[in-house]
N, C-alpha and C positions, 0 to 999 in steps of 0.2 A: 565329390558329388557335383553334378553338373550345375553350372551357374550361368545365367544370362548376363547378369551384372553382379550385384552382391546380395541377391535375394534367393531364398530357399523356400521350401514348403513350410506352411504354417505349423506351429507347434501343436501337436495333438498328444493324447495319452497313449502310452504303450501298453499292450496287453502282454502279461507274462503268464504262460500256462504252467510254469514251474512255481513251486512254493516260494513266497517272498523270503522266508527265513534262509533258504538254501543259498540265495545270492547275497542277501544282506549280511549274513554272518561273515562270508568271505570279504565283503567290502569293508565291514567294520574292522577286521583284522588289518587289512591293507591301510586304511586311513589312520587307524590307531598307531600303527608302526611309523607312519610318516608325520602325523600331526598331533599325536597324543590326545589330550582332552578336547581339542578343537574338533576332532573328528566327528563328534556327536552333532555338531552344528550342521554339517553337510549330510550326515546319515539321516538326520531327522527331517530333512527338507528336500534336497535335490533328488535323492534316489527314490524315496517313497512317493514323491509327487508325480513320478513318471508312470504310476500305475493307479488306476481308479479302483476303489474298493470293490465295486461290482465285478470288475474283471479278475481281481484276486480270488474272489469266491467262486468264479465260474470254472467249471471243469471244461477241458477241451471239447469243442463241438465235434459231432460226427461228420464225416465227409459225406456231403449230400450227393455229389456225383463226381466221378473220377476226373480230376483235372478241370473241374468246372470253376468258373469265376463269374460272379454277377457284377455288372457295372454298378457303381455307387448310385443309389437312388437320389433323384433331385429333391431338394428340400422345397416344400411349398412356401412361397414368400408372399402370397396374395395378401394375407392379413397384415403382415409387417409393412408392406409397401402402402397399404391403405392407411395405416396409422401414421406412417411417416409423411405421406402427402397431406394428410389432414393438418399435421403440425406445420408443414411448410406453408400451406395456404392460409390457415386461420391465425396462427400465432406469430409467424415470422415474415410472411409476405415475400417468399423467395420462389423463383421459378424452377430452381434445381438445387440439389444438395449433393456435394461431392464427398465420397467416402473412400479414403485411401486405406492401404494396408497397415500403415505405420502407426506407432503410438507417439506420445509427446516427446520421445527421445529419438524418433526416426529409426527405431529398431527394426531389424529384419525379422527376427523372431519376437513375438509379442506374448504377453501374458493373456490368459483367457479373457480377462476383463476388457482387454483392448482389441479383441477379435471382431471389430465392428463390421468390417467389410464381409467377413465370412457370415456373420449373423444376418445381415440384410440381404445377401445374395445367395447364400447356400454354397458358394464356391470357397473351398478351404485351402487352395494353393497360396503360397506366400507372396507371390508377385501379382499385383492386380489393383485395379481401382474401379470403383462403381460410381456411376452418375445416375441419379434418380431425378427425373423431371416430373411435372404433373401429369404427363401423358405417356412417358416411356421410361425404360431402365436399360442401361448399357453397362457391360462389364468388359474392361480392357485387361488383357493379359498377354504374355509373350509365348513364344513357340514351345517352351517346356510344358505348358499347361493347356494347349488347345484341346487335346483329347479329354483331359480331366474336366475342364470347364464345360465342355459340351455335354458331359454326362451329369454334372452336378447342377447346372442351371435349369430352372423350370421355364415354362412358356412365357413368363413375364419379362424375361431378359433377352437382350440381343448380345451375342458374343462378338466382341471386336478383337480380331486377331492382330495384335500390334506387330508392326514390322512387315506385314504383307503389303503388296502393291494396292493402292487405292483405299487403304484403311487409314483413316485420320488418327493422329495422336488424340489423346483425351482433351488436350487443350484446344486443338483445332475443332474437335467435335463441339465443344462449348460455343465456339465462335460461329460455326457453320450451321448448327442444328437448333439453336435457341433464338427466339426473336430478339431483334435489337432492343436495347433498353431493359434487358432481363437483369434481375437481381439473383446472383448465384451464391448460395450459402456455403460457407466453409467453417469448420472448427479450427481456429487459429492455433490450437495446441498440437494438431497433427499435420499441419502444413508448415513447410520451411518458409522463412521470410524470403529467401531467394526465389523460390518457386512462385510464391504469391505475388511478388513484385513483377516478375516476368509476365504472369498471367494477367495482372491488372492492366498492363500496357496493351496487350492484345485485345482484351475485352473493351477497353476504352475506344478502340477504333470503330466499334459498332454501337457505342453508347451503353454498353452493359457494364456491370461492376460487381466486384466481390463484396459480400456482406458477411463479416464475422458474426457467428452465432454460436450458442452453446451446442454441444454435440447432440444432434437430434436423434441419432440412433440410440444413444444412452437413454433418452427419455421414453422410448417405446420398448426397450429391451427388458422384458419380464425376467426376474430372477438373475440379473446380471451378476457374474461372480465378483467377489470382493478383490481389491488389489492386494496381492501378497506382500508380506513384510517379514521375511524370514531372517533368522540370525546371520550375521556376517562372520566371515573368517579372515584371519590375517595371513599374509605370506611372509616368509623370511627372506632376507637379502640373499641367502644361498640360492634360493629359487629365482628371485627376480633380478639379481645382479646389481640393483641400485636401491637405496632407500627411497621412500616417498618424498622425503625432503630434498634429496638430490634431484629427483625428477622435477619437483616444483621449482627448484632453483634454475634448472635448465630451461623450464618453461618461461620463467620470469626474464631470463636473458633474451629469449626469443621475442617476448613482448616488447622489451626495451628496444631491440633492433627495429621492430615494426613501428615504434613510436606510438603505442596505444597505452591507455591507462589501466587496462586489465582485460580479462576474457571470461566468458562463460563456457564451462565445460558441461555439455548436455548429453553426449552419447554415453550409454550405460557402460560399454566396454572401455571407453576413455576414462571415466571416473574410476572404474575398478583397477585399470592399469596404473593410473597416476598415483593412487593411494595404496597400492599393494594390498587390496582387499578383494575378496570374492564372495559371491552370494548364490542364491538359488531361487530368485523370484521369477525367472523366466525359464521355461522348459528347455533343457539341453544346453543352456548358456549359464556359466557361473557368474552372473551379474545380479545387480540389485537396483532398486529404484533410488536414484540420487541425482543431484546436480552439484556443481561447484562453481564458485566465483573466485578468481585469483586476481589479486592486485599486487603492486610492489610491497605493500605493507600488511596485507591480510589474506587469509585463506578461509573461506566459508564453505563448509561441506553440508549439503542439505540432505538429510536422511529421514526415513520413517523411524520414529523413536523406538518402536518395538524391535527394530533390527539391531540396535546398538547394545553391545555387551561391555562389561568393564574391561575385558581384554582388548576390545576395539579402541576404547578410549585411551588405554595405556599405549597401544600401538601408535595411534595418531599423535599423541603428545599435546603439549600446551600451545603449540604454534597453530593448531587447527581448531577452528571454532565450529562446533556441530550445531546445526539449526534444523527446525522442522522442515520436512520435504516441501510442503506447499508455500512456505514463507518466502521462497525465492522471488516470487512475483512482486510482493510489496517491497522487498529489499532492492530489486532492480529499479523500481520507481523512485525509491529514495536515492539510489546511486545516481540516477539521471539528474536529479536536482542539485547534486553536490559536485558534479564534474566541473573542473576548471574550463573556462571558455576555450573551445576548439579541441578539447581532448575527447577521445572516443573509446568505446569498449569493443573489443573484437568478438564478433559472433561467428561461429562456424557456419558454413553454408548449409549444414543440416540442423541448425538450431531452429526451434519452432517460432512461428510468427508472433505468438502471444508474448514472448520475451522481448522481441524487437519492438512491439507496440508499447510495452511498459518502459523500455529505455528511451524510446523516441527515435525516429529515423535519423535526426541530425546528430545523435550521440553514438551511432553504430557504424562500424566498418565490417563488411561481410567478406570472409575469406575461409579457405579450408582450414580446419582446426589444426594448429601445430601439434596437438597431442596425437592426432591420427598419424601424422608423419613420423613422430618420434616412436610411437608404439609399433609401427610397421617394421622398423629396423631393429632386429633382435640383437641383444648383447650376447657375450660369450656364455653366460649362465643360462639364458633362455634357449640359445641354440643347442647347448649340451642337453638340456632337458628335453627338447624336441627330438633329438636323435635317440635318446634313451627310451622315451615312451613309445616311439615308433617301433623299436625292436620288440618290446613286450607286446605291443599291439599286434605285430606280425605273428608272434607265437600264438596269440589267441585266434587270429583269423585262420591260420594254418590248421590248428586243432579243429576248428569249426568245419573247414572244407573236408578234412579227413573224415570227421564224424558224419557229415552230410552224405558224402560219397558212399560210405559204408552202409548207412541206413537205406539209401536208394537202391544199392546193389542187392540188399537183402529183401527188397520188395515192400518195405514199409511205406505206408501212405503218410506223407508229411506235408502239411500245408505251409505256405509262405510265412505266415505269422508265427507258427510254432518254430520254424527254422530261425526266424529273427530273434525269438526269445532265447534260443539255444546259443546263438552268437553272443547275445548280451551276457549270458551266464559264463561263457568262456572268457569274455573280457573282464568280468567282475572278479575273476580269480587272479588277475594280474596286480602287481604291486602299484599302489597309488591310484587305482581306478576310482573315479567319482561318479560317472554316469555316461550316457551317450552324448555325442556332440551333435547329433541330429537323429531323427527317427530312421531306423534301418530300412533301406529299399531292398527288399528281398522279393525278386520278381521272376516268374517262370514264363517262358514263351512270349505271348503277345503282351503280357503285363510289363515286360522289359521295355517295350516301346513307349510306355507312359513314363516320361523322363523322371518325374518326381513321384512315382508310384509309392503308396504306403499300404502294405497289407493289413487288413483288419478282419476280425471275425464278424459275421460268418461268411463274408464274401471272398476271403482269401482263397486263392486257387491251390490245389494240390500240386506239388512240384513234380513235373513230368521229366523223367530222365532222358527222354528223347527230344527235348526242346532245350534251347539256350536258357541259361540261368544267369541273371545279372544281380550282383550283390554290391550295393554301395553303402558303406557304413563308417562309423568313426566313434572314438571315445574321448572323454575328458579325463585326463590324469592330472595329478597334482604338479607334474613337471611338464605338461604339454597337452596338445590337442591333435587328434589324428583324423584322417579322412582318406579312405581307400576304396577303390572300385575294382572288382575283378568279374570277368564274364567267363563262365564255364559251360561245358557240355558233357553230360554224364553218359551219353550214348555215342552215336555216330553222326557227326555234323555233316551237313550237305556241302557240296563244293562251293555253292553260293555263300553260305554262312562263313566258310573258311576264308573265302576271298574278301568278304566284307571285314571280317575280324583282322585279317592281315593288313588291310589298308588302314584301319584304325591304329594298329600296332606301329605301322610305319610312321604315322603322324606323331605318335607318342615318342618314338625313338628320335625323330627329327627335333622335337622340342628339347628333349633331355640332352641331346648331343650338341645343341647349338652353342656357338661362341659369338659374342656380339660386343660392339664398342660401348663405352660409357655414353649414356644418353639415350639408349635404346629402350623403347616401351614394349609392353606386352601386345599392344595393338599392332606393332610392326612384326612381331614374332608369330602372331596367330596364323598367318598363311602357311607356316611350316606344318602345322597340325592338320591342315586340310589338303595339302598338295596331292598326296597319294589318293585320297578319296576323290578329289576333283578329277584325277586322271581316269576314273571310272564313272564320272558323272554323278558322284555321291557327295553328301555334305551332312552337317548336323546343325540344329537350331539352338545351340547354347554356346556360352563362352568356353574357351579352352582351359582357363584357370583362374583362380582367385587366391588371395592371401589367406593364411590360417593363423589364428591367434595362438599365443603361448598360455595354455590353460585359460583360454578365453573363447570368443566366438569363432566358430569354424569358418566363417567368412569374414575376411578382414581387408579393408582398403588401406590406402587409396588406390593402390595399383591392382592390376589384373591383366589377363590375356584374353582378348576376344575382338570381335568386329565392331563393338561400340566405340565411337570416337572418344568417349570419355576415358578409355584405356590408353589414349595417346597423351594424356595430361601428365602422367607421373612415370618417370624412367625407373627401370629396375636397377637396384643397387645392392651390393653385398649386405647380408643380414636379413633381407626380405625372404619370406616364404611364398611359394607359389605352387598351386596344384597343376598337374599336367594330365588332362582328362578329355582327350578327343573321344568321339563316339559316332555311332551310326544306328538309326532306328527305322524299322519298317512297321507301320501301323498294322496291328492284327497278326503280326508274325513274331518279331523278336527285337531285342535291343542289345547293343554292344557298347561298352565303355571300359576303358582301361585308365586307372587313375593312380598316380603316385604323388607324394608331396616332395617338392624340391626346395633347396636353399640356394639363393643366389650367392655366388662366390667369385673372387677374382681368379682369372686364368693367366697362366704364364704362356704368352705367345711369342713366336720368333721375332715379330716386329710389333711396334706400337704406333700405327699410322696416326699422324697428327699429334703425337704425344699423348694419345688417349689410352686409358686402361681398358682392358677387355675382360668381359665377364662370361660366366657359364653357370652350370647348375651342378649341385650335389643332390642325388636322390637319397631320401632317408626312409622310404617305404620298401620293405623287403619280403614280398610274397611272390612266388613264381607266377609267370604268365603261361597259361596252359598251351603247351606245344601241340596238343591234338588239334587245336583250332587254327594252327598256322599253316598257310599254303607256302611251303618252302621255296617253290619255284619263283615266287614274286619278290623274294628278298635279295638284296645285294650282299656281297661278302661282308661289308662293314656292318650291316644290320644283323646278320647272323652272329658276328663277333660280339655286337652289343648284347644280344640275348644271352649268349653263353657267358659273358663276363658278369652280366646281371645275376644270372642264376648261380654262378659261383659265389657271388657276394651273399646271396640269400642263404646258401649253405653255410658259409663261413660265419655269418653274423647271427643267424637264428637257430641253427641246429643245436648249439650249446644250451639254448633256453628251453628246449623240448625234452621231455622224459624219454630216455633211451628206449627204443623198441616200442614206443607208443604209436598209435595210428598216425598222429601228426608227424612224428619223427620219420616214419616210413613214407608218408605222403610227400613230405618235403624232399627226401632223397630221390624219390621217383620223379616228381614233377620238375625238379631243378636240374635234370640231366641236360647235357649239351645237345644242341642240334648238330647233326652230321654235316 
């Protein structure tokens, strides 16, 4: 799924037109087989949360007009902005209030109770930031969301298209558009200490300053959802490759090297990985609300009491002290008063400002969390799980494409949302399936050009077999996380569509085939994905790839592949995962994206210049690339060979997982044929 950095679309509820029992029964069998009595913890939370009761009771809507799609209506924000400005002016005396997308853990996906930016602006994409002043309101987002934001924002808002020429960053906007001496309100829980300190320096140049205030959106949000506190589940060492105490010991060794007295672990996926726990508090992400503080002599894990079971306590053992979730702030203040002179606590660069304030600036050193780095490099058990779940996932996707092709060929009217539900059903039949890793992007024709499109009733379009169809989807399994995109045409593609598709494919092959020396970053590799497109004057406005968690978040750092300079900070090393997903989009016409998940691995090269090791990739996604969309004359012999070898792998690895003579079986055999 396309990523500009590490952010995706905001979590929303999925509609299932199929009965819940049909899917849930299969899922129960799969989880029971894998985790026994613990299966009920996830069955009761993760899966059913993905569907609202109203949608479960709703029968599929009639098709209003063939292939029609209505743009999402803008939410009226007039009353909300009026209430917010009244608070700003009368209660807190601030000239502007900044509303980012993130929660207190800087999560990409957030729980409904933390969707503040979506509430105040009406824009539901995952990446964006709102600035509300007493006179104006501006929404900043990147190229993936320009079209969606233009449809969802009402007339109260100005859309700021980040990254385009002459468009300021949101920080520059605050400096340039507000009077000098302005007081700018922020909630310190949802701002990182690093970002706040940088912004303070810029604002000081014009005599303005940041003012920490309670979250003002929360105060005007009627019927704001409660914070979830679902039961946790434990993972075995067979799945994780290391016990949580082994991971903690590794972390302590790293802290000792850095000469710090301890660290705060605040990222939800970091806590889940470190303690070998999973949860279901955030849609599509097997995480839970928690913090941890690690010192040489203690481990405090801050959890919501309702989420802790006796099994969790037994798993953690006596070396871990469980404390109430919100008590971390008082504990950090106590820690600051007992630190020996000159000793500091490590705060990750994505730790919130409120924690830094409790510890005190002189007691803190800010750096990228060592847990993020350790989590990114998968061990043998995690890599094995990722390979296995991708094979099962490929079988589900192949069965889905065969079913979809058959339905369209028979003339059935099928909308994008119903199709996405069917793919969900096919995945739920696979061993170890827990839920989706993100909401499925099922998009026909012009909707494919909305990079993070999400089909919803009643506006979902009917799939037109004469237009391009882009499907970007993924699953959470007990042994890994998947993310795959394929673009198909069920009719006769135009020569222009074939040329564009082939240029995207050439970029995909170039990344997959690359060999590079130790120390190479995804920033340096990114050009390979665009070279073929650039030769025709084409490009795309998102990153080429992102890391993928092991039964964790579908987006994982600190590495990635893209044009953002931040991708030049961390080199690719064996054990990392990386998606390979170049694309091309024409507004109002079609979208193209081809995505596989890759593993970074060491390569045997004839030479090792400078004594360096050389690396390359192993692809673990095995679904054929539609040859109907390929313009054969544009390909080099080596590119044709890559496609034929890839399709042979798809046959070898996935065909045994399909029911013989089933539609999926025959679809795979046909689609994986070699190019002449």
